[in-house]
N, C-alpha and C positions, 0 to 999 in steps of 0.2 A: 187242369184237371182237379187239382186239390181244391181249387176256388169252389167248386160244386160242393164238396164235402163240408168245406168251412162254412159256406152259405146254408146248408141244411142244419147244422149244428147250432145256428143262431136261434134264439127262443122266438123270435119274430117270425123268422123263416120257417121253423118247425111249426108254428100255428098256421102260416100261410100254406104249407105243404099239406097239412092235415086237413085244413077246412076247405082249400081249393086246390085240390091234387092235380087236375088237369092244367089249370092255369099255372100253377107253380112249376109243373114238369116242363112246360113249353118255356117258361122264363128261364129255368136253370139250364135247359138245354140251348137255348138260344145265347144265354150269357157265356157258357162254357165254349160254344162254337166261336163266338166273337173274340173272345180271349185268345183262343188258339190261332185264329186266322190272323189276329193282329200281331202275334208273335211271329209267325211265318212271314207276313208281310213286311214286318219290320227288318227282316234279314234282307230284304232287297231294298229297303228304304222307303217303303209305302206305309200309308196309314189305311186302316179300313175304310172302304167305300172308294177309295181312289182306284182300286183294281176294277170295280164295276164301270167307272168312266172309262178306263183304258180298253176293257173288253169290249164295251159298247162301240168304241170308235174302231177297234179291230174287225168288228162285224159290218159297221158302216162308217167309214172315215169321212171327214168333211161335213159333219153334222152341225147344224146350227146350235148354238149354245142353249137356246130355248128348247129345242128338240130334245136334248140330252136331258134337261131337267125334267121335261114331261115323260120321256121313256123310262127313266129310273125313279121317278115319283119323288123327287126332292126339290126344294125351294131355290129359287134363282141365286140368293146370297150364298147358300151352301155349296152349290155347284160352282159359282164364281170363285170362291175361295179355293176349292179344291183345284180347280183349274189353274189359278195362279200358282199354286205349289207345283203342280205338274209342270207348268211352262217354266218356271224358275228351275225345275230339275232337268229340263231338256227333253221331256217326254212328250210333250205336245207343242204345237204351234197353232196360234190363232191368226186368221186373216179375215179381214172385212169383205163382205160379199160384193162382187162387181155390180150386182144388180140393185142392192139395197145396202148402203154404207152402215145403216143402223144394225145390221145383222153380222155377227161374228161367227165365222165357221171354224171348227176345231179339227185339227189334223194330228194324227200320230207322227212322231220324228222316228228316224230309224232306231234310235234308242228306245223310244216307245214301243215300237214293234218288237224289239228284243225282250223287253221287259213283259209283253203279253205272253210270251212263251213260258216265261219263269211263272207268271200268275197261273197260267193253265196247269202247270206242274204243281203248284202249291194247292190249287182247288182239287186236283186229282188226289193228292195225298191226303187232303183233309176229308175228302169223300172216303177214301180207303179206311182212314182211322175211325171216322164217325160210324161206318157200316161194318167195321170188322167183326163185330159179334151178332149181326143181324143176317138172317137167311134172305135169299132173293125175295121170297113171299113177303117177309116182314118189311123190307125195304119198300116194295111196292105198296103194302098197307100203309107204312108211314107217310109216303107221299100222297097216297089217296085222302088220308084222313087231314092232312095239312091243307091239301087243296080244298076240301070240303069246308074246313073251318074258314079259310081265306075267301071262298066264294061268297060268303054272306055279304049282302050289299051294304050292311051298316058298318062293316069293318074299315079300318084306316087303310086307304091304299098305300101301296108301297113298293 
């Protein structure tokens, strides 16, 4: 949280926040949120982004690697690197598809399922921290505005 204050004290950042207040507010909020979730995830041995893959598998186990890439909007090499780390950590297992050996399906291990419960708790705590000063109406408004911005067709998917 101190990171945001330090960022806004920077002369370049002060210029950005003054000249581009909406974009800078989004940037600062995202940076702060990412730093906080990284800290929380590190306590359970994960890096940001790995939790998204694990939660995707908790939702639909046995997904082909390609489907995971498409569903979370990341390129194959990024996902492959994360899957390798998760596999080495004993959180997932990959198996070749019986029908097509070129396809690898990804499954949560028992350890991976346990970690998804911890991830859910982390995101719940993050949500609580993020929204602590917001009214329910402000929360709804924030989500609606973010969705409106993200709905533009020329935005980068993610």
